[in-house]
C-alpha positions in Angstrom: -4.5 -25.4 76.1 -4.6 -22.5 74.6 -6.9 -19.1 75.0 -7.8 -16.3 72.8 -9.7 -13.4 75.2 -11.3 -10.6 73.2 -12.6 -7.8 75.1 -13.9 -3.9 74.1 -16.7 -5.4 72.2 -20.1 -3.4 73.3 -22.9 -0.8 71.5 -22.2 2.3 70.1 -23.3 4.9 68.7 -22.0 5.5 64.8 -19.6 7.8 64.0 -18.3 6.5 68.1 -15.0 4.3 68.2 -14.4 1.3 69.9 -11.4 -0.5 71.1 -11.1 -4.4 70.0 -8.2 -6.2 72.1 -7.4 -10.0 72.1 -5.3 -11.9 74.9 -3.8 -15.2 73.9 -2.4 -17.0 76.9 -0.6 -21.0 76.5 1.5 -22.7 74.6 1.7 -21.0 71.0 4.6 -22.3 69.1 5.4 -19.3 66.5 3.0 -16.9 66.3 3.4 -15.6 62.4 -0.2 -13.6 61.3 -2.9 -11.6 63.0 -6.0 -10.6 62.8 -9.6 -10.5 63.1 -12.8 -11.2 61.5 -16.4 -10.5 61.8 -20.1 -12.2 61.3 -22.7 -9.9 60.8 -26.4 -11.6 62.1 -27.7 -13.8 59.4 -23.4 -13.6 57.4 -20.9 -15.3 56.6 -17.5 -14.6 58.9 -15.6 -12.4 56.8 -12.1 -10.8 57.0 -11.4 -7.6 58.6 -8.0 -6.7 58.8 -4.2 -8.7 59.2 -1.1 -7.5 60.5 2.2 -9.6 60.8 4.8 -10.7 63.1 6.5 -7.4 60.9 4.1 -5.5 61.7 2.8 -5.1 58.4 -1.0 -4.5 58.3 -3.7 -5.4 55.7 -7.2 -4.7 55.7 -10.5 -5.0 53.9 -12.1 -2.0 51.6 -14.9 -1.9 53.8 -13.1 -0.5 57.0 -10.1 1.3 55.6 -9.3 4.4 57.0 -11.4 3.9 60.0 -10.0 0.4 62.1 -6.5 0.3 62.7 -4.9 -2.8 63.5 -2.3 -3.1 65.8 0.3 -5.9 68.0 2.1 -6.3 70.7 4.3 -9.9 70.5 5.7 -10.1 73.5 2.3 -9.9 75.5 0.6 -12.4 71.8 -1.7 -9.9 72.2 -3.4 -7.8 68.8 -5.9 -4.7 69.0 -8.6 -2.9 66.2 -9.3 0.2 66.6 -12.4 1.2 65.4 -13.8 4.5 65.0 -16.6 5.9 62.8 -18.9 3.1 63.4 -21.1 2.0 60.9 -24.2 0.3 61.6 -23.1 -2.0 59.3 -19.6 -3.0 61.2 -22.0 -4.5 63.4 -21.2 -8.1 64.6 -19.1 -10.7 66.4 -15.2 -9.7 66.1 -13.3 -12.9 66.1 -9.6 -12.8 66.7 -7.6 -15.4 64.4 -4.0 -15.9 65.0 -2.3 -18.4 62.7 0.6 -20.1 64.6 3.9 -22.5 62.5 1.4 -25.2 63.8 -2.5 -24.3 64.2 -4.3 -21.5 64.0 -6.5 -19.9 66.8 -9.6 -18.5 66.9 -11.4 -16.5 70.3 -14.5 -16.6 71.4 -15.8 -13.2 70.0 -17.0 -10.1 71.0 -20.0 -8.3 70.6 -19.8 -4.9 68.2 -23.7 -3.7 68.0 -23.7 0.0 66.3 -26.8 2.8 66.5 -27.9 4.5 63.8 
């Protein structure tokens, strides 16, 4: 059974930083992209960042220059370094894995940014 466990969320003041991590365990066959999404209260889940298995990263315009995604293929982990946090970054952050046979979602980790 595959599990994605996220960690690193919390309450932080505007301008602060957090590092989110997502560790995948179980039998995942051929992971392709890994990424992060977020869902603000009352809104839809939005894409934040993606990193390919070759290390190429892409970001939503709203987070470019502030967020950095990275991955460790040997450990099946993906990280999101979040700097210069803004109140509008508040939400539940979900990691996502696109594997050959199916995709997977984590349970989410809450990020709250106070002004």
